[in-house]
N, C-alpha and C positions, 0 to 999 in steps of 0.2 A: 534547178531555176529553167534552165532549158527542155526540162518539162511542162512546169507553170505554167510558163509562156504558149507555150504550143497549144494548152488546153486552153490558156481562155482567147489566144487569137483563131485558133478552130471551135468553137463554140461561139464565140460570136458573131460568125461568118457563119454556122448556123440558124443560129437566131435573125440574123439579117435575108438568108437564103428560104429561112421558110413562109418570113413574112414577104416578102417580096412581090412574088406573084399578084398581079392585078384579078383578084375573082372580086368573086363579092363580098365579105369584108372589106376588099378594099378600096370598093364601091362607096359601102356604105357609112366608111370612116372617108371621103370623102367628097360624100353630100355630110355628113355632118359636120363635117365643116364649114362649109357652106353655109349649111342652110342659123348654124347655134355655135359658129367661133371653135378657134383651134383646141379649148378640153374636152369639147364635145368629139372631137372626131378622134385625140390621143385616146382619152380612157374606153372610151372604143379598139382601136389598138390591143390595149391595155388588156384588155380581155381576150381578143385573142391572142395575144403575147402569153396568157395563163392557158388558155386552152391547146395552145403550141407544149409549154413546157407538160403541160397534163400526158400526151400524148410521147412526149420526148424520154419522160419517166417512166411510161408502162416498156415501152424497148427500151428504158435503159436496165431496169428492174428485170427483163427477162419473161416480163408476165403472156409464156408462150401462150395460155388458155385463152385470154385476153384476145388478140391480132387470134388465135380460130376464129371466137366467136364473132370478130369485124369480120374476118374471112365468109363464116356458114350465113351472115347475116347482111352482107353489103348489097344487095341490090333493096330490102327491109328499111336499110338504116339508110341507103342512097335519094330511097323515095319516099321519104318522111322530112330527111332534112327539105328535100328537092320545095317541098306543099308550104313549111315554110318561109321558106323563103318566094315563094310564089306568094302569098298574103304579105308582103311587108313588100315585096318591089307593087303590088298592084297598090298598097299606101300609098306609097312614095309619087305613083301616078298620079290618082287624084289629090293627093293633099298636098292646098297650096300653103308654100312655106314663112307664109308672111304675116304668122304669130308666134312663127320660131328666131323671125332674124330681127324682130321688133327686139328682144331681152334675150343676146346673150347668155345672159351671167346665171345660166340656169341653178339652178339649187340640188341640195347633198343628193336629194334621187330620184333626180334627171339621172347625176354624177352615176350614183350606182346602176344606172337602170343601161345604160348607154356600154358600163361595161359587161354588166350581164348579159341583153343582148349579141355586145362582139364575144365573147366565150361559147353562145350558148351555139353563132352564125356555126363560129370555128370546128368546138366541137361534132357538129352536125358531118361535118366533113371530114369520116373517119380513115379514106383514103387515103389523109398527113402522115400517119403510119407510115405507108410505104413509099414516105418522102421519107425519113427521118430516119428508115434503116439505111439505105445509101451512102446517107452523109453520116450518118456516120463513123461506117465503115470506111467511105474516102478520108474525115478527119481523126481517124483514131481513135474516135471514145467510145466506151471510157479509157482510162490510162489503161492497163493490167500492172500496174506497179506496185509491187504490196507494201512501199516502203511510202507513201502518197495519194495511196488511194483512195481513201474518205476524201481527203484532202481535196483531189482528183474532180473528183465525186459533184463532192459544194460547190466548190466554184465551178466545172462546167457546166453545172444547170442556171446557174447564176449569169454566168455571163450568155448560156442563153435569150433566155429571157435581156439580158441589157442591148443585144446584137438586136429581137428581136421592140423593143422600144429607139432602140438610136432611128430604127426605119420608120416606124410613125409617128417620132419627133419627126424625122426631116420632110414628111412629106404630109404633116398637119400641118407646120409652119411654112413649104411652098408650098399649100393652097391657101394656108389664112394669109398670105400676102398676097396674092389675088383677089381671096373675096371683096375687096372692097370695087374691083371694079365691075364687078355685079350690082342688075338691080333689081328689085324685085318680081322684073315675072325672065328677065335669063335667070335669075337661079328656079323658077319652079320651071323652067322650057329644060337643064341639064337635071333634076330632080326628074324630069319626066324621059329623058335621051335615058339618065344611069338607072331609072325603076327599070327600062322596057331593057334595056342590055340586063341585065338582072334576072326579069323572068322570061328571057331567053333562056340567059344561063340553068334556070334553076328546070321549064320546061324540059331542058332536053336530057336533063340530069334525069326527071322524075319518069320518061318516057326509057329513058338508058338503063332505068332501073327496072320498071316496071317491065321490058323487054327482058332482062336478065330473070329478074324474077319466076318470068310463064316460062323462059326454054330450058333455066336447070329444073320444071312441074313438068317436063314433055308438051307443054299446053300451048305452045309457040313452034 
């Protein structure tokens, strides 16, 4: 019983820690919560949680060839992910959110799109896997106990997702509470600020990725 409890607590902690840094996906989640309502932000966070689970599965299943592939193509992946983020950042800056604020009850297709983009944005950052590895080591997951191995594994991955969703639920709930204090102009201003931050982050990632790529080939 003590082992199972430690798995639950540890893996929920892993899910929260993976989601907590306010990077591009956090900015996207906050922006969508402000513009389109809590559910939009929550579905975006859900997509991010699924992507985190994907990287956790790669780590837990010991797919060394995948991590080697990521290491070998890190700079290319960073450049590609940064370009995607730049495009969305520019969209955030120039797009007036008035149309989305008028109707926060968006349809099922919008929810699916929110979740898919949240998944892809998080997936575009393979550096997450190098955070997963020390977290697994810190919390001792997976448990090398043959008596409860499969139970621990399944329960552990479920708890990682639960931890991530707990974080996104708290974030979207908190942001939604202050959402009513903003009018259309202030939301557009927030869009521009968050879009600018996201653009700077993506530009930095693009420059660093390109620098690493060129340096590795002796061009720089």
